[in-house]
C-alpha positions as CSV (number, residue, x, y, z in Angstrom):
1,M,22.7,0.5,-5.8
2,V,24.7,-1.8,-3.5
3,R,26.2,-4.8,-5.1
4,L,26.3,-7.9,-2.9
5,D,28.8,-10.7,-2.9
6,S,27.1,-13.9,-4.1
7,D,27.7,-15.6,-0.7
8,V,26.2,-12.7,1.2
9,A,23.2,-12.6,-1.1
10,E,22.7,-16.3,-0.7
11,A,23.0,-16.2,3.1
12,L,20.6,-13.2,3.3
13,D,18.1,-14.9,1.0
14,A,18.3,-18.1,3.1
15,Y,17.8,-16.1,6.3
16,V,14.8,-14.2,4.9
17,R,13.2,-17.4,3.7
18,A,13.6,-19.1,7.1
19,R,12.8,-16.1,9.3
20,G,10.9,-13.6,7.2
21,Q,7.4,-14.4,8.3
22,R,8.4,-14.4,11.9
23,L,10.2,-11.0,11.6
24,L,7.1,-9.6,9.9
25,R,4.9,-11.0,12.7
26,T,7.1,-9.4,15.3
27,A,7.1,-6.0,13.5
28,Y,3.3,-6.3,13.0
29,L,2.9,-6.7,16.8
30,L,5.4,-4.0,17.6
31,T,3.5,-1.5,15.3
32,G,0.2,-2.3,16.9
33,G,-1.2,-4.0,13.8
34,D,0.1,-1.8,10.9
35,R,1.1,-4.3,8.3
36,L,2.5,-1.8,5.8
37,L,4.6,-0.1,8.5
38,A,5.7,-3.6,9.7
39,E,6.9,-4.4,6.2
40,D,8.8,-1.2,6.1
41,L,10.4,-1.9,9.5
42,V,11.5,-5.4,8.4
43,Q,12.9,-4.0,5.1
44,N,14.8,-1.3,7.0
45,A,16.1,-3.8,9.6
46,L,17.3,-6.1,6.8
47,A,19.0,-3.2,5.1
48,S,20.9,-2.3,8.2
49,A,21.8,-5.9,8.8
50,L,23.8,-5.9,5.5
51,V,26.2,-3.4,7.0
52,S,27.0,-5.8,9.9
53,W,26.6,-9.1,8.0
54,R,30.2,-10.2,8.2
55,R,30.4,-10.0,12.0
56,L,27.1,-11.8,12.5
57,R,28.5,-15.3,12.8
58,D,25.4,-17.5,13.2
59,V,21.6,-17.3,13.1
60,A,21.3,-16.7,16.8
61,D,23.4,-13.5,16.4
62,M,21.3,-12.5,13.4
63,D,18.0,-13.1,15.2
64,A,19.2,-10.9,18.2
65,Y,20.4,-8.2,15.7
66,M,17.1,-8.2,13.9
67,H,15.1,-8.0,17.0
68,T,17.1,-5.0,18.1
69,A,16.9,-3.4,14.7
70,L,13.1,-3.8,14.6
71,V,12.7,-2.2,18.0
72,H,15.0,0.7,17.1
73,A,13.4,1.1,13.7
74,R,10.0,1.3,15.4
75,S,11.3,3.8,17.9
76,R,12.8,6.0,15.2
77,W,9.6,5.8,13.2
78,W,7.5,7.2,16.1
79,S,10.0,9.8,17.1
80,R,9.3,11.6,13.8
81,R,6.9,14.5,14.0
82,W,4.8,13.6,11.0
83,H,3.5,10.1,10.4
84,G,1.3,10.7,7.4
85,E,1.6,9.2,4.0
86,V,2.5,11.0,0.8
87,P,-0.4,11.1,-1.7
88,S,0.3,9.6,-5.1
89,E,-1.6,9.7,-8.4
90,R,-1.4,6.0,-8.9
91,L,-3.3,3.6,-6.5
92,P,-1.5,0.6,-5.2
93,D,-2.2,-2.9,-6.4
94,V,-5.1,-4.8,-4.7
95,A,-4.2,-5.6,-1.1
96,T,-3.7,-9.2,-0.1
97,P,-5.6,-10.6,2.9
98,N,-3.8,-10.4,6.2
99,E,-3.2,-14.0,7.3
100,T,-2.6,-13.0,10.9
101,D,-6.2,-11.9,11.3
102,Q,-7.4,-15.4,10.4
103,V,-6.5,-16.7,13.9
104,D,-9.3,-16.2,16.4
105,G,-8.7,-13.3,18.7
106,T,-5.8,-11.8,16.8
107,A,-7.5,-8.6,16.1
108,D,-8.4,-8.2,19.8
109,I,-4.9,-8.9,20.9
110,V,-3.4,-6.5,18.3
111,A,-5.8,-3.8,19.4
112,A,-4.9,-4.3,23.0
113,L,-1.2,-4.3,22.2
114,R,-1.7,-1.0,20.3
115,E,-2.8,0.6,23.6
116,L,0.4,-0.3,25.4
117,P,3.2,2.2,25.7
118,P,6.0,1.3,23.2
119,R,8.5,-0.2,25.8
120,Q,5.8,-2.3,27.4
121,R,4.6,-3.5,24.0
122,A,8.2,-4.3,22.9
123,A,8.8,-6.2,26.2
124,V,5.6,-8.3,25.9
125,V,6.1,-9.0,22.2
126,L,9.7,-10.1,22.6
127,R,9.0,-12.2,25.7
128,Y,5.8,-13.9,24.8
129,F,5.5,-13.8,21.0
130,E,9.2,-14.2,20.2
131,D,9.8,-16.4,23.3
132,L,13.0,-14.6,24.2
133,T,14.4,-14.9,27.8
134,E,14.4,-11.9,30.1
135,V,18.2,-11.6,29.6
136,Q,17.8,-11.7,25.8
137,T,14.9,-9.2,25.9
138,A,17.0,-6.9,28.1
139,A,19.9,-7.0,25.6
140,V,17.5,-6.2,22.7
141,L,15.9,-3.3,24.5
142,G,19.2,-2.1,26.0
143,C,17.9,-2.1,29.6
144,S,18.2,-4.2,32.8
145,V,16.5,-7.5,33.4
146,G,14.5,-5.8,36.2
147,T,13.2,-3.2,33.7
148,V,12.1,-6.1,31.4
149,K,10.3,-7.8,34.3
150,S,8.5,-4.6,35.4
151,Q,7.6,-3.5,31.8
152,T,6.3,-7.0,31.0
153,A,4.3,-7.2,34.2
154,R,2.7,-3.8,33.6
155,G,2.0,-4.7,30.0
156,L,0.4,-8.0,30.9
157,D,-1.8,-6.3,33.5
158,K,-3.0,-3.8,31.0
159,L,-3.6,-6.5,28.4
160,R,-5.7,-8.6,30.9
161,V,-7.8,-5.5,31.6
162,A,-8.2,-4.7,27.9
163,L,-9.0,-8.3,26.9
164,G,-11.4,-8.9,29.8
165,P,-12.0,-11.7,32.2
166,G,-10.5,-15.0,31.4
167,S,-7.8,-13.5,29.3
168,G,-4.8,-14.4,31.5
169,P,-3.6,-17.4,33.3
170,V,-5.3,-18.1,36.6
171,D,-3.3,-17.4,39.7
172,P,-3.0,-20.6,41.8
173,G,-4.1,-18.6,44.8
174,D,-7.3,-17.5,43.1
175,D,-10.2,-19.9,42.9
176,P,-11.9,-19.4,39.6
177,A,-15.2,-20.8,40.9
178,P,-16.1,-19.9,44.4
179,H,-17.0,-22.8,46.6
180,H,-20.3,-22.7,48.5
181,P,-20.4,-24.7,51.7
182,P,-22.7,-27.7,51.3
183,A,-26.2,-27.2,52.5
184,P,-26.7,-28.7,56.0
185,A,-28.3,-32.1,55.9
186,A,-32.0,-32.0,56.6
187,S,-32.6,-33.0,60.1
188,S,-35.2,-35.6,60.8
189,R,-36.4,-33.5,63.8
190,R,-38.1,-30.2,63.2
191,R,-37.4,-27.3,65.5
192,Q,-40.4,-26.4,67.5
């Protein structure tokens, strides 16, 4: 068991209280809707943050570190050969309702995210759900800004297809409702 200094324990507790739900939401989206795996990823990321706690000077550094840790933890999880659970004799406590499914369309979005390749999913989640800039997303993913742009564009294209018409913003060049030319005015003279 690791014994924490009281100031580190207080700082970590304050960070988790302030950002815990957001981290869980990010992990939930990165895992394609697996709440239990998301909780494990957040817990593992927080545990790894303890090692680097002293060099993380402010919350912005901590947020960037946690995003990177979540993406790497998710990658490590899926690189394993076996993803099954270990059976136990004792059943877990009654599950609590998933608050993220209470928002209309969340289940559809999570299902569509689940179909994206991991890098595209990570780019989309970090850019549009965590609202990171392209530069910040590139730093978290350890790639170039151009890669973030291409992965995000491809991911959004796949999401639009998966979610159906009307799921994305309208391109200003596209006209959502085709215009029909007005019918010619009725002439007072009939053709003979």
